[in-house]
Every structure is written in C-alpha cells, then in structure tokens.
N, C-alpha and C positions, 0 to 999 in steps of 0.2 A: 498390431501393437496393443498390449494390455495397459491401459492408462491407469494412473494412480487412483483416480476417483472410483474405479471399478473394483479395486482390490478388496478382498474380504479375508477375515481372520481364518487361518488354517490352510490357505492356499500356498502352493509352491510357485515361485515366480522365476522366470528366466527371461529378462528383458534388458534393453539398453535404456539408461536414464542419464540425465545430466547430474553430475555430482556438484551440487550448488555449494556445499560446505564440507570440510573435512577437518577433524580435530582429533589429536591423540590425547587420551585420558587414561586414568588409572582407577581400577575398581577399589573397593574398600579393603580388599585382600592384597592390594599392591600389584595386581596383574594388569598389564597394559591392554587397552582396546582402542578401537577407532570409532568415532561417532561421525556419522554422515547425515547430510540432508540431500535426498534425491529429489529431482524435479522433472516434471513434464508439463505440458500446457494445461493440465487439469488440476495441478496442485503440487504439493510437496509431501515427502514421506520421510520420517525419521528412520534411520538405519544404523545398525551396529555390527561391527566386525569384532567378535569377541576373542578371536585368535588370529591377529594380523600376520603372524609369522608362519601360519600353516600353509601347506601346499595348496595351490589353487588361488592364492591371494596375490595377484600381480601388483606391481607398482603403478600408482596413478596419483593425480593431484586434483585439488579443487578446480572446478570448471572443465574437467575432462568429461567426455561422454564415456560411460563405463557399462560393460555388459555384466550384469549381476545375476547370480542365482541365490535364492534364499527363501525363507519361510516367513509368511505374514503372521505376526503375533499381535497381541494387544497389551498395551502398558498404560495404566491409569486412564483407561477409556479411549486412548488413541491408538491407531494402527502403527506398527513398527515392523521393520524388515530385519530379520536375523540372517545376515549375509554368510553364505557358505563358500561361494566362489566369486571372483571378480577379475576382469581383465579390461584394459583400456581398449575402447572401440576404435576402429579405423574409419577414416573418412570414406563415405560411400555406404557404410553400414547403417547410417541413420539420416533422417531429415531434420535439420535444426528447427524447422517450424513446429515440429511435434513437441518441443521442449520449452517453449515460452508460455507461461501461464497467461491466459487471456481472459478479459472480462466476458462474462456470459451474456452481456447485453450488446446490442448493435452499436459499434463505435461511431460510424457516421451519423446514425440517428441521434445518439446522445450529443454529438457535437452540434448538430442542427438545433436541437432543443436548447442547449446552453446558449448558443449565440443568438437564439431567438429572443432572449431576454434583453439584448442590446437594442433591438428594434423598438421596443416600447419605452426606452429612456427618453426623457424630455430635457434633463439637465445637460447642456451642451458640453460641459467639461468631463463629467463622468462618461458620457456617450463617446466623446472623442478618445478618451483614454482607453476605454474597453475596445473600441474599434481598432485603434492602433496596434494593440496586442493581438486580439482574437480574430480580427477580420482582415487586417492588412499585412500582417507579418506571417507569411506562409510557413517559414521555418519554425517559428514559435508554435504555430498550430500543429505542425507535424509532430514536434517533440511532445507537446502537451497531450496529444491523443495517444502517443505510444508509451508515455512514462507511467511508472507506478506511483502510488501515494505513500508507500512505506517499504522498508526493507522486509519486514516479516510480521508486523502487527496487524494491519488491516489494509485492504486494497493493494496488496503487493503483487500486482499482475499488470500486464500490458493493458492500457486503458483505465488503470486504477485511479490515476490522478483525475482523469476526466469524469469517471463515474462518481467518485467522492465529491468533486467540486459541484457537479450537477445536483446531487442529492442535497448538499448544503445550501445551494442557491434556492432550490425548491422549498426547503424547510424555511429559509429566511423569507421567501416570498409569502408563504403562509403566515408567518409571524407578523410581517408588515401589514397584512390584510386584517389581522386580528387585533393588533395593538396600535392605536392611532398615534402614539407618541414616537413611533419609529419612522425615521426618514427612509422610505423604501429604496430610493436610488442609491443613497450612501450604503445601505445595508447590502443590496444586491451587488454593487461594485466591489465592496470589501469581500463578499463571499466568493466572487469570481477570482479575485486576486489572492485570497488568503494563503494558499499553498503553492503559489508559483515558484517560490524559492526551492521547492523540491526538485525542480529541473536541474539545479546546480548542486543541491545537497546530496543527491543520489546519482550514481552513474547509470547509464542506460543498460538494458538487458543485453547479454545474459548476466552481467555482474550484479546489477541492482544493489550496489553497496555504497557506503558512505565515501564521499570524496574528501579531499583535504579541507576544502571550504565547508563541507557538511559537518565535519568534525570540529573545526575551529570556530565557525560562525553559526551554523544551523539555519534551517530553512526560513525561520521567521525574520532574522536579520537580513538574509540574502533577499528575501521577497520584498522587504521594505526598500532595500537599495534599488531593486529592479523597478519598483513602482515610482520611486523618487526620480530615477532617470527618465522614466516615461512622462512624468509630470513636467519636468523641465523643458521638454520638447513642445509643450502646449502653451502658447503665449497667453498670458493673463490668467492662468489657473489660480483661483483664489487661495492664498496661503492658509486660511482657516479650514477650507475644505480639504486641502492637502493634508493638514495635520490630523484632521478627524479621520480621514481614510487610513492614513498610516497608523494611527492609534488603534483602529479596529484590527488591523493585521498584527500589530505588536502584542495585542491583548487576547488573541483568539484562542489561546490555550487556557485562559480563564484565571489561572493561578501562577504565582511566581515559581512554585515548586514543580509545576508541569512544563516549565520552559518559557513562559511568557515574560518578556522584559518588563511589561507593565500589566497591572490588573485593570479590568474594564472600568472606564470612567464615563463612558457614554452608553446610552440605552442600546444603541446599535452594536456596540462591542459586546455587551452582555448577550444579546440575541445571537450574534455570530458564534460566540464561544459555546453556547448551549447547542446550537445547530451542529457545529463541528463535532462536539462530544457525542451527541445522539447518534450521528451517522457512523462515527468511528467505533463506538461500542456495539451497536447492533450488527455492523459488518463483522466485527471481531467474533461476536457470538455465532453469527451465521457460519463463519469459516471454521470455528471450533466444532460446531455440529457437523459440518461437512467432512472433517477429518476424523471424526469419532466413528466407532462401530455403528453400523446401520441397524435399523429395525427394532430399536428398544428405546425406552425412556429412562434407562438407568443413568445414574450420575456419571458425568464425563470426567470429573476430577477438578483439581484446583486450577483456576485461571488467574494469573498475576494481575491482569488489567482490572478484573472485577474484585480481586482479593477475596474470592469465594469459590467454593465448589459449585459447579453449574450442571444443569441437565435440561433436556427437552421437556416441554410441557406435554401432558397427556392429551390424546385425541378427544 
C-alpha cells in the first residue's frame, strides 16, 4: 500500500483509502464538483472530483473505503489528489487498521509517563481524583489512549488526546518548577483533566466527528461535569480546591472568544492556558509541514490558526 505521507507531486496513484469526508460544491463557473478528504493511518489528503458525472466515477458515501485513481498535484503548498476514477471497495480488499491515523509515539510508553506524574503527588485529594480516573478506571484508560484530541486542527489521530495531554502536563511541570507562585499539584491535575471532555465531544474513530453533546455543550463544559462527578465521590474534598480545579479547566482556552466560559483568574489557569496553546499551535505547524510538499523551504500558504502565511525555516 502507498501511504499518504509518502505521496509526492506528479505521481499517479491507484490505492484504497478511507473517504473521511465528502461534500458537493460548485466552481466559480457554476460547475459542480466533489471535495473529499481521504485518510489512512499516516494522515489525510485533500482530493477533488472535478467531473463527478463522468464514466468511472461510481457512487460512494463518506466513511466508505474507496479505490481511487488520480494524479497528485499541489495547491497552495499542500498536496491534493485530482481523482480520475473511483469505486467503492469491498470487504476483504483492505485492512481497516491501515486507515486509522496513529500517533508516531509509543502509546503505552506515553501512558506510563503520564500516570507517573500521579506517583509524585502528595495532596491526597488531587492524588485520589487522578488515580480514580487514570489508574482505577480501565475503560476510561482504554478510551483515553485511543481517542483523538481534535477533529482536524491538531492531534487528530489515535493517541492524540494522550499525546497532547502529556505534552501539556510536561510543559506545566516545567512552568511550576520555574515560577514559585504556581501550585504544582493543582496545575498538573488541571493539565491531566483539561481535555477529558473530548471523550464525549468527539465520536471514536473512524468517525472522529462532533457528537450532539459536543455541538451543544463542548468539551470544556463536558469535562468540568466529568470532574465534578469524580469530586463528589471523594469524601471531604475541599470545596475551594474543587472550585480552583474546575476554574482552570473552564479557563484553559484563555479567552472568551476562544471558547472558554471564564478568563483565567488564577496563576495556574494562566499557565495551563499558555501550555495548551503552545502545544496546540506547534503541533498544528508540524502537521502543516508534514502535509506540504517536501524538500523545500518555500512558503506553504495561509494557515487560519496563525492568521499568517507560514513556511519552514532554512537549514
């Protein structure tokens, strides 16, 4: 199988991919076309069917596995597939495990590193809360390790939620060791829990799309509800500590316009919002570089998260 990450401009492709997304659109001249997102375990690829009514274009839907023939081109610095022929693949023609994007890092090793931060906690309430979720609830652990951290912006792959959370926790650990005003265990606990609402906001793979609760509530509110339920199971959990922890989660996007119900009012909430933003933006840039044409430092094009044209730095 020729994986998406190995494709290069100018190649002719004839492979089976998962059709992650399909949308009918119209060109400026009023001609209909179909816009696709193809996926395998190495990433996603934008694809276009410019003449959907032509011979050789069979019927298929989003989340079908499709056998496509097309030419790899480049558009605004990113690779794109110009589809010439397509048919729905049959079971037995493909192995589903080839089509789930997976973290490039070792998932069990990341899980061990993340849960290792719990061992060093001395506050009995933070320690018990994190243990109840991350060490004692095996179903939670399984879901957390498998889930993505986003639909398509950053860490949108199996193990993405774990990878992102670990990075944020490590950044927060560094900040706590540098700035003495920070309560390290509050900050680390908030970092571990800050995105758990994504377990309910996004459906599991292969869909990895917003659920009804994801659309109506969002992962921040869902996550605070999950943590609140966990706190209620711990006898004597101090109300002020509970409020501080929940505030950090509520404020971890930093600004109201970015989806946080509250702006940071605690130093730990400020630190968490910066750590979350750093990891999200650097991963987004990494993924943008990975999907762009290889071997050059030319400008990749406009990225909406950075509100700027971006490119690789020179060697």
